[in-house]
C-alpha positions as CSV (number, residue, x, y, z in Angstrom):
1,M,109.3,111.0,98.9
2,K,106.0,111.8,100.6
3,R,104.1,108.7,101.7
4,R,100.4,108.3,101.2
5,S,98.1,106.3,103.4
6,L,96.1,103.5,101.9
7,M,93.0,105.4,102.4
8,S,94.3,108.3,100.3
9,L,95.2,105.8,97.6
10,A,91.7,104.4,97.4
11,G,90.6,106.9,94.8
12,L,93.7,106.5,92.7
13,F,94.2,102.7,93.0
14,P,90.9,101.0,93.9
15,I,92.2,97.4,93.7
16,A,95.2,98.0,96.0
17,A,93.2,100.0,98.6
18,L,90.3,97.6,99.0
19,A,90.5,95.1,101.9
20,Q,89.7,91.4,101.5
21,P,87.6,90.6,104.6
22,G,87.0,86.9,105.0
23,V,89.7,85.8,102.5
24,T,91.7,83.2,104.4
25,E,92.9,80.8,101.6
26,P,94.1,81.0,98.0
27,Q,91.5,81.3,95.3
28,P,91.1,78.4,92.8
29,R,93.6,78.4,90.0
30,L,92.4,80.8,87.3
31,P,92.3,80.1,83.6
32,T,95.8,80.2,82.1
33,E,97.2,81.6,78.9
34,R,100.7,81.5,77.2
35,L,102.8,84.6,77.5
36,V,106.3,85.3,76.1
37,I,108.8,88.0,77.1
38,A,111.1,88.8,74.2
39,T,114.3,90.3,75.6
40,R,116.5,93.0,74.0
41,D,119.1,90.2,73.3
42,G,116.8,88.1,71.2
43,R,115.7,85.5,73.8
44,R,112.1,84.4,74.1
45,I,111.0,83.3,77.6
46,D,107.7,81.4,77.9
47,F,105.4,81.6,80.9
48,N,102.0,80.0,81.6
49,V,100.0,82.8,83.4
50,E,96.8,82.9,85.3
51,M,94.5,85.6,84.0
52,A,93.2,87.8,86.8
53,L,90.6,89.7,84.8
54,G,87.9,90.9,87.2
55,P,88.0,92.9,90.5
56,D,87.4,89.9,92.6
57,Q,90.2,87.8,91.1
58,Q,92.5,90.8,91.2
59,M,91.8,91.6,94.8
60,V,92.9,88.1,95.9
61,G,95.6,87.5,93.3
62,L,98.3,85.2,94.6
63,M,97.3,85.7,98.3
64,F,98.0,82.6,100.5
65,R,99.9,80.7,97.7
66,T,103.0,78.9,99.1
67,A,104.7,78.4,95.7
68,L,104.9,79.7,92.2
69,A,106.9,77.8,89.5
70,D,109.5,79.4,87.6
71,D,107.6,79.4,84.4
72,E,104.3,80.5,86.0
73,G,102.8,83.9,86.9
74,M,99.6,85.9,87.2
75,I,98.6,88.8,85.0
76,F,96.3,91.5,86.2
77,D,94.5,93.2,83.2
78,W,93.4,96.7,83.9
79,G,91.5,97.1,80.7
80,A,93.1,100.4,79.7
81,A,96.3,102.1,80.6
82,R,96.3,103.6,84.0
83,E,98.4,104.0,87.1
84,S,98.8,100.7,89.0
85,A,99.6,100.0,92.7
86,M,99.9,96.6,94.2
87,W,100.6,95.2,97.6
88,M,101.6,92.0,99.2
89,R,98.8,91.7,101.8
90,N,98.4,88.0,102.7
91,T,100.9,87.1,100.0
92,L,103.3,84.5,101.5
93,I,106.0,84.4,98.8
94,P,108.2,87.1,97.4
95,L,107.1,88.2,93.9
96,D,108.6,90.3,91.0
97,M,106.0,92.7,89.7
98,V,106.4,93.5,86.1
99,F,104.4,96.6,85.0
100,I,103.6,96.5,81.3
101,A,102.5,99.5,79.1
102,A,99.7,99.3,76.6
103,D,102.2,98.5,73.7
104,G,103.5,95.5,75.6
105,R,106.8,97.1,76.6
106,I,108.0,96.6,80.2
107,H,107.6,99.9,81.9
108,R,108.9,99.0,85.4
109,I,110.1,96.0,87.4
110,A,109.7,95.8,91.1
111,E,112.0,92.9,92.2
112,R,111.5,90.7,95.3
113,T,108.6,92.4,96.9
114,V,108.3,91.7,100.5
115,P,105.7,89.1,101.7
116,L,102.9,90.3,103.8
117,S,103.8,93.9,103.3
118,L,101.1,96.6,103.1
119,A,103.5,99.1,101.4
120,T,102.3,99.9,97.9
121,V,104.3,99.0,94.8
122,E,103.5,101.5,92.2
123,S,103.9,101.4,88.3
124,R,105.2,105.0,88.2
125,G,103.2,105.7,85.0
126,P,100.3,104.3,83.1
127,V,100.3,100.6,82.4
128,R,97.8,98.2,80.8
129,A,98.7,95.2,83.0
130,T,100.8,94.0,85.9
131,L,102.5,90.6,85.7
132,E,103.5,88.9,89.0
133,L,106.3,86.3,88.7
134,A,108.3,84.3,91.4
135,G,110.6,86.6,93.3
136,G,114.0,86.7,91.7
137,A,112.7,85.8,88.2
138,A,113.6,89.2,86.7
139,E,117.1,88.9,87.9
140,R,117.6,85.3,87.0
141,L,116.2,85.8,83.5
142,N,117.9,89.2,83.0
143,L,114.6,91.0,82.3
144,R,114.8,94.7,81.7
145,V,112.7,97.8,81.1
146,G,112.0,97.9,77.4
147,D,111.7,94.2,76.9
148,R,108.5,93.2,75.0
149,V,105.7,91.1,76.4
150,L,103.9,89.1,73.7
151,H,100.3,88.4,74.6
152,R,96.8,89.1,73.2
153,L,96.2,91.9,75.7
154,F,98.8,93.9,73.9
155,G,97.8,92.9,70.4
156,T,100.6,90.5,70.0
157,Q,100.6,86.7,69.9
158,P,103.5,84.7,71.5
């Protein structure tokens, strides 16, 4: 696979390609909402997720956080289906990134992303949102591509 520089990704993935000059500490906790993942085997897994809705909140994300509870996460709403690329710059804890299609189905899961890495983690297809969970959550909870995310962003209620 051909690797692209961060500069070449700037046009395709503006949030991932922007630097965060001057950011040296976590952002204040963002407003939270309930989100449920309905698995293919009928389980419903509840999360309390912070809502990263605007570019400033999305650029900082979970940077400099030292912990994330098992039932917590952060969701990045892109507003419409698009390619998504994330990175772990200034992120101190491993995360699972769950890329969610506009219909609420899990499109891709990137497990245990590497703290402090500048490598991009791409959705590999258009997604409406990206959900970050504590590293290892997808394996522990047996989450799979095709599981359904219930949240108002996808026109569903938990």
